[in-house]
Each structure stands twice: as structure tokens, then as C-alpha cells.
C-alpha positions as CSV (number, residue, x, y, z in Angstrom):
1,M,145.8,-75.3,-18.9
2,N,146.3,-78.7,-20.7
3,A,146.1,-79.8,-24.7
4,R,142.6,-81.2,-24.0
5,S,141.3,-77.7,-22.8
6,I,143.2,-76.1,-25.5
7,F,141.4,-78.1,-28.2
8,T,138.1,-77.7,-26.6
9,K,138.2,-74.4,-26.5
10,I,139.3,-74.5,-29.8
11,L,136.1,-76.5,-31.1
12,T,134.1,-73.8,-29.1
13,Y,135.3,-70.8,-30.6
14,T,135.1,-72.1,-33.9
15,G,131.2,-73.1,-33.6
16,L,130.9,-69.6,-32.4
17,L,132.9,-68.0,-35.3
18,A,130.8,-70.4,-37.3
19,L,127.4,-68.9,-36.1
20,V,128.6,-65.7,-36.6
21,I,130.2,-65.8,-40.2
22,A,126.7,-67.7,-41.5
23,V,124.7,-65.1,-39.9
24,V,126.9,-61.8,-41.8
25,G,128.3,-63.8,-44.6
26,G,124.8,-65.8,-45.6
27,G,123.1,-62.0,-45.0
28,L,125.7,-60.6,-47.4
29,G,125.6,-63.4,-49.5
30,F,121.6,-63.1,-49.7
31,A,122.1,-59.3,-50.3
32,Y,124.6,-59.9,-53.3
33,A,122.8,-62.9,-55.0
34,G,119.5,-64.1,-53.2
35,T,119.0,-67.1,-51.9
36,D,122.0,-68.7,-54.2
37,G,124.1,-66.6,-52.3
38,L,122.7,-67.3,-48.7
39,W,123.2,-70.9,-49.6
40,S,126.6,-70.6,-51.0
41,A,127.8,-68.9,-48.0
42,L,126.3,-71.4,-45.6
43,V,127.9,-74.2,-47.8
44,G,131.3,-72.3,-47.4
45,V,131.1,-72.1,-43.6
46,A,130.1,-75.5,-43.2
47,L,132.9,-76.7,-45.0
48,A,135.5,-75.1,-43.7
49,V,134.2,-75.7,-40.1
50,V,133.8,-79.1,-40.2
51,F,137.4,-79.8,-41.6
52,A,138.7,-77.2,-38.5
53,G,136.5,-79.5,-36.5
54,I,138.4,-82.5,-38.0
55,T,141.6,-81.5,-37.0
56,A,140.8,-80.4,-33.6
57,A,139.1,-83.5,-33.2
58,S,141.7,-85.6,-34.3
59,M,144.2,-84.0,-32.2
60,L,141.9,-84.8,-29.0
61,I,141.9,-88.5,-30.1
62,A,145.7,-88.4,-31.1
63,I,146.9,-87.3,-27.8
64,R,145.8,-90.3,-26.2
65,F,148.5,-92.1,-28.0
66,R,152.1,-92.4,-28.5
67,L,154.0,-90.5,-30.9
68,A,153.6,-92.8,-33.8
69,A,150.2,-93.2,-33.3
70,F,149.7,-89.3,-32.8
71,F,151.3,-88.8,-36.2
72,G,149.2,-91.5,-37.9
73,I,146.2,-90.2,-36.9
74,V,146.9,-86.5,-37.4
75,M,148.3,-87.4,-40.8
76,G,145.3,-89.8,-41.6
77,A,142.8,-86.7,-40.8
78,W,144.6,-84.5,-43.0
79,L,144.5,-86.8,-46.0
80,L,141.0,-87.7,-45.3
81,K,140.0,-83.9,-45.4
82,L,141.9,-83.3,-48.6
83,V,139.9,-86.1,-50.3
84,I,136.9,-84.9,-49.0
85,F,137.3,-81.4,-49.8
86,V,138.0,-82.1,-53.6
87,V,135.2,-84.4,-53.7
88,L,132.9,-82.0,-52.5
89,L,134.0,-78.9,-54.6
90,V,133.6,-81.2,-57.5
91,L,130.0,-82.1,-56.5
92,V,129.1,-78.7,-55.4
93,K,130.8,-76.6,-58.1
94,D,128.1,-77.4,-61.1
95,Q,125.0,-77.1,-58.7
96,P,122.3,-74.3,-59.6
97,F,122.2,-73.1,-56.4
98,V,126.1,-72.4,-55.8
99,N,127.3,-68.6,-56.3
100,D,131.0,-69.3,-57.0
101,L,132.5,-65.9,-55.6
102,V,130.1,-66.2,-52.6
103,L,131.3,-69.6,-52.0
104,F,135.0,-68.5,-52.4
105,L,134.6,-65.8,-49.8
106,A,132.7,-67.8,-47.0
107,L,135.3,-70.3,-47.4
108,V,138.3,-67.9,-47.2
109,V,137.0,-66.0,-44.5
110,S,136.2,-69.0,-42.3
111,I,139.2,-70.6,-43.1
112,V,141.4,-67.4,-42.0
113,G,139.0,-67.5,-39.0
114,T,139.8,-70.6,-37.8
115,L,143.5,-70.7,-38.4
116,A,143.7,-67.5,-36.4
117,I,141.4,-68.9,-33.5
118,D,143.9,-72.0,-33.7
119,A,147.0,-69.7,-33.2
120,L,145.3,-67.3,-30.6
121,V,144.1,-70.4,-28.3
122,V,147.3,-72.0,-28.6
123,V,149.4,-68.9,-28.0
124,R,147.6,-67.7,-24.7
125,G,147.2,-71.3,-23.7
126,R,150.8,-71.4,-22.2
127,L,151.4,-74.9,-22.6
128,G,154.4,-75.9,-22.2
129,N,156.6,-78.2,-23.8
130,V,155.7,-81.4,-21.3
131,S,152.3,-80.3,-20.1
132,D,151.5,-83.6,-18.1
133,A,154.9,-84.4,-16.8
134,V,155.0,-85.4,-13.4
135,L,158.2,-84.4,-11.8
136,P,160.0,-86.3,-9.1
137,P,159.8,-85.4,-5.7
138,A,162.5,-82.8,-4.2
139,P,165.2,-84.5,-2.4
140,Q,165.4,-84.5,1.5
141,D,168.2,-82.9,3.0
């Protein structure tokens, strides 16, 4: 398995997790706080999944470049996510449809879930230290 297939698998599983959490979290949010709870859960899941997707997508793009560009792309994506996250939370916190508890719980469950997916896929991916290296031919006797 190479790095590209690992990050593609992470994106796929993250999408499935988002669907499950949106249905379950949206249902629980609706039961707890009505339509405000439903929208809060969906916003929380969307935020977490978008940011997990940015991470995986930036890695998929960055693995095509040399090490310095790789780190620049990954750190740039991280800084972009931080700024966007703070701005979105400031914009969303005072909206009338937001239930703070449901939004918080949906964010936490989504973030922990995406981190668990990242860890499990990478560990099970069995990616070596040099996954795409080509070894020289064996010496002839």
C-alpha cells in the first residue's frame, strides 16, 4: 500500500463517518433541541469533516513535492484550517439556530472519530519508511 491509497482510504472512511454521525447526531440533536439541535449537529459534523478533508487533501497534494514544499503545503493547510475554524466559530456562535451543547458534542465526536480513522488506516496501511523506493538489481555471480 502506498501513501496515496492510504489518504484516499482516509477520505473515504471520513465521508462514511460523517454520514453516520450526521444521521445519529442529527437525530439526537433533534430529539434534544428540535430543529436547532439538528442544524447544530449538522454544522458540527460539517466543520470537522471539512477540516479532516483539508488535511488529507493537503497530504495528497504535498506528497508530489520535495520535502521543503511538502512541509510548506502541510503547514499552510494547518494554518488555513486554524484561521477558518476560528472565523467560522465566531460567525456561528451567535446564530439563533445554534445549540451550543449539540454543536460542541457533534464537533468532539466528529474530531475524535476522524482522528481514530486516521490512526487506524495509517497503522493498518503498513507503509514502510520508503514506500516508493526502487532498489537496485541484485548483483550477478
